[in-house]
C-alpha positions as CSV (number, residue, x, y, z in Angstrom):
1,M,6.5,-38.2,-7.3
2,P,2.6,-38.5,-7.2
3,K,2.6,-39.9,-10.7
4,L,3.7,-43.3,-9.4
5,G,0.6,-43.6,-7.3
6,Y,2.2,-43.9,-3.8
7,T,4.0,-41.6,-1.5
8,K,7.7,-41.9,-0.6
9,Y,8.5,-45.1,1.4
10,D,4.8,-46.2,1.2
11,Y,5.6,-49.5,-0.4
12,R,2.4,-51.3,1.0
13,N,0.2,-49.2,-1.3
14,K,2.5,-49.5,-4.3
15,D,0.6,-51.0,-7.3
16,T,3.2,-50.4,-10.0
17,D,6.4,-52.1,-11.0
18,N,8.0,-48.7,-11.5
19,S,9.7,-46.9,-8.6
20,R,11.7,-43.8,-7.6
21,N,15.3,-43.6,-8.7
22,G,16.8,-40.6,-6.8
23,H,17.5,-37.3,-8.5
24,S,19.7,-35.9,-11.2
25,V,21.3,-32.5,-10.9
26,K,20.6,-30.0,-13.6
27,T,21.9,-26.4,-14.0
28,V,19.3,-24.0,-15.4
29,K,19.7,-20.3,-16.3
30,T,17.5,-17.6,-15.0
31,S,17.5,-13.9,-15.7
32,A,19.4,-13.4,-12.5
33,G,22.0,-16.2,-12.9
34,E,22.5,-20.0,-12.9
35,V,20.8,-22.3,-10.4
36,E,21.3,-26.0,-9.7
37,I,18.1,-28.0,-9.3
38,A,17.4,-31.6,-8.4
39,V,15.1,-33.4,-10.9
40,P,13.3,-36.6,-9.7
41,R,13.9,-39.8,-11.7
42,D,12.0,-43.1,-11.9
43,R,13.3,-46.6,-13.0
44,K,11.5,-46.6,-16.3
45,A,12.3,-43.0,-17.2
46,E,8.6,-42.2,-17.6
47,F,8.5,-39.1,-15.4
48,E,8.0,-35.9,-17.3
49,P,8.8,-32.7,-15.3
50,Q,6.1,-30.1,-15.8
51,I,7.8,-26.9,-14.4
52,I,11.1,-27.3,-16.2
53,R,10.7,-29.9,-18.9
54,K,13.4,-32.3,-20.2
55,N,16.1,-30.6,-22.3
56,E,15.0,-27.1,-21.0
57,T,17.9,-25.2,-19.5
58,S,16.2,-22.1,-18.3
59,I,13.5,-21.2,-15.7
60,S,10.4,-20.1,-17.5
61,W,9.0,-16.7,-16.8
62,D,6.2,-18.6,-15.0
63,I,8.5,-19.4,-12.1
64,E,9.8,-15.9,-11.9
65,E,6.3,-14.6,-12.0
66,K,5.4,-16.8,-9.0
67,I,8.4,-15.5,-7.1
68,I,7.3,-11.9,-7.8
69,S,3.7,-12.9,-6.8
70,M,4.9,-14.2,-3.5
71,Y,6.9,-11.0,-2.9
72,A,3.7,-9.1,-3.6
73,K,2.0,-11.0,-0.8
74,G,4.6,-9.8,1.7
75,M,6.8,-12.9,1.9
76,T,10.4,-12.2,2.7
77,T,13.2,-13.3,0.3
78,N,14.1,-16.0,2.9
79,D,10.5,-17.3,3.0
80,I,10.3,-17.3,-0.8
81,S,13.6,-19.2,-1.1
82,A,12.3,-21.9,1.3
83,H,8.9,-22.0,-0.3
84,I,10.3,-22.5,-3.8
85,E,12.6,-25.3,-2.5
86,D,9.6,-27.1,-0.8
87,I,7.4,-26.9,-3.9
88,Y,9.8,-27.3,-6.8
89,G,12.9,-28.7,-5.2
90,I,14.9,-25.8,-6.6
91,E,17.5,-24.1,-4.3
92,V,17.1,-20.4,-4.8
93,S,19.2,-18.0,-2.7
94,D,17.9,-14.9,-1.1
95,S,20.1,-12.8,-3.3
96,L,18.7,-14.5,-6.4
97,V,15.1,-13.7,-5.3
98,S,16.1,-10.1,-4.8
99,R,17.6,-9.9,-8.3
100,I,14.5,-11.5,-9.8
101,T,12.2,-9.0,-8.0
102,D,14.6,-6.2,-9.0
103,K,13.4,-6.7,-12.6
104,I,10.2,-4.8,-11.8
105,L,12.0,-1.7,-10.7
106,P,12.0,-0.2,-14.2
107,V,8.3,-0.9,-14.4
108,V,7.8,0.9,-11.0
109,K,9.7,3.9,-12.3
110,E,7.7,4.0,-15.5
111,W,4.5,3.7,-13.4
112,Q,5.5,6.6,-11.2
113,Q,6.2,8.8,-14.2
114,R,3.2,7.7,-16.4
115,P,1.0,10.6,-17.8
116,L,-2.1,11.4,-15.9
117,E,-5.5,13.0,-16.8
118,S,-5.6,16.8,-16.9
119,I,-8.3,17.2,-14.3
120,Y,-9.2,15.1,-11.2
121,E,-12.4,15.8,-9.2
122,V,-11.2,14.4,-5.9
123,V,-7.7,13.3,-4.8
124,F,-6.9,11.8,-1.5
125,M,-3.4,12.4,-0.1
126,D,-1.8,10.5,2.9
127,A,1.4,8.9,4.1
128,I,2.2,5.6,5.7
129,H,5.4,5.0,7.7
130,Y,7.9,2.1,7.5
131,N,11.3,1.3,9.1
132,V,14.1,1.2,6.5
133,R,17.8,0.4,7.1
134,C,19.9,3.4,6.0
135,E,23.7,3.6,6.4
136,G,23.7,1.1,9.3
137,R,20.8,2.8,11.1
138,I,17.1,2.0,11.1
139,V,15.1,5.1,10.1
140,K,11.4,5.7,9.7
141,K,10.4,6.8,6.2
142,A,7.1,8.0,4.8
143,V,5.5,6.5,1.7
144,Y,3.5,9.3,0.1
145,I,0.3,8.2,-1.6
146,N,-2.0,10.0,-4.0
147,M,-5.4,8.3,-4.9
148,D,-8.3,9.7,-6.8
149,G,-11.9,9.4,-5.9
150,K,-12.4,6.6,-8.5
151,K,-9.9,4.4,-6.6
152,D,-6.9,4.8,-8.9
153,V,-3.5,5.2,-7.2
154,L,-1.8,8.1,-8.9
155,G,1.6,7.6,-7.3
156,M,3.6,6.3,-4.3
157,Y,6.9,7.8,-3.3
158,V,9.4,6.9,-0.5
159,G,10.8,9.9,1.3
160,E,11.9,11.2,4.7
161,N,9.4,11.6,7.5
162,E,6.2,13.2,6.4
163,S,6.6,16.9,5.7
164,A,4.7,19.6,3.8
165,R,7.9,20.4,1.8
166,Y,8.1,16.9,0.4
167,W,4.4,17.0,-0.5
168,L,5.1,20.2,-2.4
169,S,7.6,18.3,-4.6
170,I,5.1,15.5,-5.2
171,L,2.4,18.0,-6.2
172,N,4.8,19.6,-8.7
173,G,5.5,16.1,-10.0
174,L,1.8,15.6,-10.6
175,K,1.7,18.8,-12.5
176,N,4.6,17.7,-14.6
177,R,2.8,14.5,-15.4
178,G,-0.1,16.5,-16.9
179,V,-2.5,17.2,-14.0
180,E,-3.6,20.7,-14.7
181,D,-6.2,21.0,-11.9
182,I,-7.7,19.2,-8.9
183,L,-11.1,20.3,-7.7
184,I,-10.9,18.9,-4.1
185,T,-8.0,17.4,-2.2
186,C,-8.7,15.4,1.0
187,V,-5.9,15.4,3.5
188,D,-5.1,14.8,7.2
189,G,-4.1,17.6,9.5
190,L,-0.4,17.9,8.6
191,T,0.8,21.5,9.2
192,G,1.5,23.4,6.0
193,F,-0.3,20.9,3.8
194,P,-3.0,23.4,2.6
195,E,-0.3,25.9,1.7
196,A,1.7,23.4,-0.3
197,I,-1.5,22.5,-2.3
198,S,-2.4,26.1,-2.9
199,A,1.1,26.9,-4.1
200,V,0.8,24.4,-7.0
201,Y,-3.0,24.3,-7.5
202,P,-4.3,27.7,-6.2
203,K,-7.9,27.0,-7.2
204,T,-8.1,23.6,-5.5
205,E,-10.4,23.3,-2.4
206,V,-8.9,21.5,0.6
207,Q,-11.0,19.3,2.8
208,Q,-9.2,18.3,6.0
209,C,-10.3,14.9,7.4
210,I,-13.1,15.3,9.9
211,I,-12.3,11.9,11.6
212,H,-8.7,13.0,12.2
213,Q,-9.9,16.2,13.7
214,I,-12.3,14.4,16.0
215,R,-9.6,12.0,17.2
216,N,-7.2,14.9,17.9
217,S,-10.0,16.8,19.7
218,T,-11.0,14.0,22.0
219,R,-7.6,12.6,22.7
220,Y,-7.4,14.1,26.2
221,V,-11.1,14.2,27.1
222,S,-12.0,12.6,30.4
223,Y,-13.9,9.3,30.0
224,K,-16.9,10.6,32.0
225,D,-17.2,13.6,29.6
226,I,-16.6,11.9,26.3
227,K,-20.2,10.8,25.5
228,A,-21.8,14.2,26.2
229,L,-18.9,16.1,24.4
230,M,-19.1,13.9,21.3
231,A,-22.9,14.4,21.1
232,D,-22.3,18.2,21.1
233,L,-19.4,18.0,18.6
234,K,-21.6,15.9,16.3
235,K,-24.0,18.8,16.0
236,V,-21.1,20.8,14.5
237,Y,-19.8,18.3,11.8
238,A,-23.2,16.8,11.0
239,A,-25.0,20.1,10.6
240,V,-27.1,20.6,7.5
241,D,-25.1,23.7,6.4
242,E,-22.1,25.8,7.3
243,E,-24.2,28.5,9.0
244,T,-25.8,26.0,11.4
245,A,-22.4,24.3,12.0
246,L,-20.8,27.7,13.1
247,Y,-23.7,28.3,15.4
248,E,-23.3,24.8,17.0
249,L,-19.6,25.4,17.3
250,E,-20.2,28.6,19.3
251,Q,-22.7,26.6,21.5
252,F,-20.0,24.0,22.0
253,A,-17.4,26.6,23.0
254,T,-19.8,28.2,25.5
255,K,-20.4,24.8,27.2
256,W,-17.0,23.2,27.0
257,D,-14.3,25.9,26.8
258,S,-14.0,26.2,30.6
259,K,-12.8,22.6,30.7
260,Y,-11.4,21.9,27.2
261,P,-10.6,25.3,25.6
262,K,-8.3,23.8,22.9
263,I,-11.0,21.9,21.2
264,S,-13.1,24.7,19.8
265,A,-9.9,26.8,19.3
266,S,-8.6,24.0,17.0
267,W,-11.8,23.8,15.0
268,K,-12.0,27.5,14.5
269,A,-8.3,27.7,13.5
270,H,-8.8,25.1,10.8
271,W,-12.4,26.0,9.8
272,S,-11.6,27.0,6.2
273,E,-10.3,23.4,5.5
274,L,-12.7,21.6,7.8
275,S,-15.9,23.2,6.3
276,T,-15.4,22.6,2.6
277,Y,-17.8,19.7,2.4
278,F,-20.7,21.9,3.5
279,K,-20.8,23.3,0.0
280,Y,-21.7,20.0,-1.5
281,P,-24.7,17.6,-1.5
282,Q,-24.8,14.7,0.8
283,S,-23.5,12.2,-1.8
284,V,-20.3,14.3,-2.2
285,R,-20.0,15.0,1.5
286,T,-19.9,11.3,2.3
287,L,-17.0,10.9,-0.1
288,I,-14.8,13.8,1.0
289,Y,-15.4,14.5,4.7
290,T,-12.9,11.8,5.7
291,T,-9.7,10.2,4.2
292,N,-11.1,6.7,5.0
293,S,-10.8,5.7,1.3
294,I,-7.1,6.0,1.3
295,E,-6.7,4.8,4.9
296,N,-8.5,1.5,3.8
297,F,-5.8,1.3,1.1
298,N,-3.1,1.9,3.7
299,R,-4.6,-0.8,5.9
300,Q,-4.3,-3.3,3.0
301,L,-0.7,-2.3,2.5
302,R,0.0,-2.9,6.2
303,K,-1.6,-6.3,6.0
304,V,0.9,-7.3,3.2
305,S,3.9,-5.8,5.0
306,K,3.2,-7.1,8.5
307,N,5.9,-9.7,8.2
308,R,8.5,-7.0,7.5
309,S,9.6,-5.1,10.6
310,V,12.5,-3.5,8.7
311,F,13.2,-3.1,5.0
312,P,16.9,-3.3,3.8
313,N,16.6,-0.3,1.5
314,D,14.1,2.0,-0.2
315,D,13.9,-0.1,-3.4
316,S,12.8,-3.2,-1.5
317,L,10.0,-1.2,0.2
318,L,8.9,0.3,-3.1
319,K,8.9,-3.0,-4.9
320,M,6.7,-4.6,-2.3
321,L,4.3,-1.6,-2.2
322,Y,4.0,-1.4,-6.0
323,L,3.2,-5.1,-6.3
324,A,0.7,-4.9,-3.5
325,Q,-1.1,-2.0,-5.0
326,V,-1.3,-3.9,-8.3
327,D,-3.1,-6.7,-6.4
328,I,-5.3,-4.3,-4.5
329,T,-6.4,-2.3,-7.6
330,R,-7.2,-5.6,-9.4
331,K,-9.7,-6.3,-6.7
332,W,-11.3,-2.8,-7.1
333,T,-11.7,-3.2,-10.8
334,G,-12.6,-6.9,-10.8
335,R,-9.8,-7.7,-13.2
336,R,-8.0,-10.9,-12.4
C-alpha cells in the first residue's frame, strides 16, 4: 500500500499514524464467472482501491483488456494468472483467463469473413507451422496467411500441414469475400501452388520467391564452390531483362551442370513463375521478387509465440495470432 508512504514492515521510515490492517475478501463478477479478491485495508479506512473501487462488484473491462493484451504478447494462461495476482492481488485461474480470451473468438471469425476490396495489386501468401494438441497427440499445423503489398493482413487460417489443396479453399474464400482479381501473387516453392492460384484467378501472375529458390539451389553445394557458384547465379536473377537472364542461365548450366545438374534444371522447370518480375520496373521488382515482407510478419509472430511449444487446440492458436497481428499492424500504420 504505497499510499501510506512506507513499504510493508518498514516501520523505521513510517511517518504516519495510519497503518495497514490486513485484507478483506470480496467476490466480484467477471464476464467469465465469479472471482474472490483480497482488498487491502488501513486502520483509518482511507485507502481507496483504484482498479476495483469500493462498492463495485464486477471487474471492469479494463482488467479483461489487460488480460487479453498479455495474451497477445504471447504469455501463457498460467503466466497471466500469476501476473494478475502479483499486480492486483486477484486470484484468476487458468480456465478463467481462457474464458476471458475466448470472448475475442467471435471477433476473429468476423475478421476472417470481413469483405475485402475487389482488386489487389500484390498479395503475398505463405504458411507458418505450429504444434497443436489434437486428440491426445501433438500434430504440426499450418497457419495460412494472406497479406497485400500495402501490409494489410487479409486473413489467417489454421489447417493441416501446408498443401496446395488447402490453399485452393482459401483462395475461393477470398473470392467469396469480394476479391475479383489479384494482379500478382508472391509465393514460395510449394508444389501445385501456381495451379491452385490459376484455378481461382486465371489472369493472376505468379512470382515464386527468388530467395527460396536460391536457398534450395545451394543447399548441397560444396563450401569451396559456393562463392563462385553464387556469383554466376546472381548474373541470372539480377539480370536487366529476361532475355539476358536466360542467356546467363545457359552459361551457368554450361559451367556447373557437370557438378550440380539439378540447379539449372530446377530454375528452368520453374522459370515461368521465377521470371515474372522481369516484366516490371526496378521499384516493383524489389517488392515482388521475394516473400520477405510476409516472412518478416511471420518472424514477429514467432517472437510472440516463442514461449508456447504446444497449443492446446486450434482456437488458442488462432486467438494468439489474431491478437498479435492486431499489435503488429498497429505498428505498421502508426495507430496506437
